N, C-alpha and C positions, 0 to 999 in steps of 0.2 A: 427490355430491362424493367425490373420491378421498382416501384416507388419505395421510399423509405419505410412506410408502415408495413407494406407487404413483405419486404426483406426481413424486418423485425419479427413479423408473425411467423414466417417460415423458419427463422432461426429458433424461436421459442418452441415451435412444434417439432423440430427435427430431433431434439434430445441429444444433439451432438456437443452441446456446450454446457460446461459446469458453472459458468460465471453468470448465466442469465436464466431465469425461470419464471413461470407463472406463479403468482402468489394470490393470497386472499380469495380463493375459490375461482381463479381465472379472471379476476377483475383488474388486477394490477400486474405490473412486471417488476421483478426484483433483480437487482444487479449487484453482484459482489465486485465492487469497483476495482480493486487491485488485480483480481484474477481476470476481469473483463479487459483491462488494459493490456495484459499479457496475452490472453487467449484469443481475443477478437481484434483489438486495435493494433496489436503488435505483429500480426501476420504479414508474411511476405506479399508483395504486390500481386502475384498470381492467385493467392488464396484469400485476398482481402474481401471482406463482406461489404464494408462501408468505405466511402472515399476518404474518410478522415483517420488520422492516427492519434488524435487528441480527445481525451474524455470531455473536455470543455466544449469542443465542437459537436461531439455526439449528443451531449445534453442539450445544446442549442438546437440541434435538429429535432429532438424530442419536443422541445418547447414550441418550435415552429409548427409542428403537427398537432398541437393542442394537448400535449401531455404536461402534467404538472407533478412536482415532487410532493409526496405525502410523508408525514412524520413516521418515524420508525415504530412508534407505539400505536400505530393504526390497528394492529392486531396480527396474530399469527395465522398461518395458513390452515385451511381446513384439512388438507390431505397429509398423511404421515410423511411421505418422501419430501414434500415441500417444507414441512415443519422441521424435519431432521436437517435439511440443507441450511435452513435459516439458523438453527441452533448451532450447527458446526461453524457457520460463518461468524456468528456472534461470539462463540467461544474462542475463535482464532483471532479475535479483535479486528476483524475485517470490517470495512465500511460497506454496509448493504444499503443501496438506494432503492426506494420504491417510487414508481411512477404510475399515474392513473390518467386514463383518457376514457370518457364515457363510450366512445366508439371503438375501443380496443378491448374486446371481451372474448375470452376463449369460448364461451358457450354460444356466442352469437357472431360467427365470422362474417355474416352478411353486413354487419354494421361497419366493417372495415372500409367500405366504399365512402362512408361519411368522414373518414379520417383524412382531412385535406390540409394542405399547406395554408397557413394564415396569410 
């Protein structure tokens, strides 16, 4: 079974989820909180990606693995699809959370090995 960071990476790369995406040129992950609760955390037991059903517990896992929340005004994404997704989320008054970890970078998958539990 995969560790939390690997599951998260696979989820982002799969393109199967609308509630979570790479942002800021692949250096951060963006989560549409309400949609994530429904789309990912609200899945039935057989389809569950993570062990938790709670957003608070999911964010705690991110923190345990060295992710930290960054302010929304950090900057918009470089790519058009990411920018449009962020704009749509913002216009729908959804809460978009951004998390950063120096070892979780789309352009450098080998760094994922350094993404360890604190």
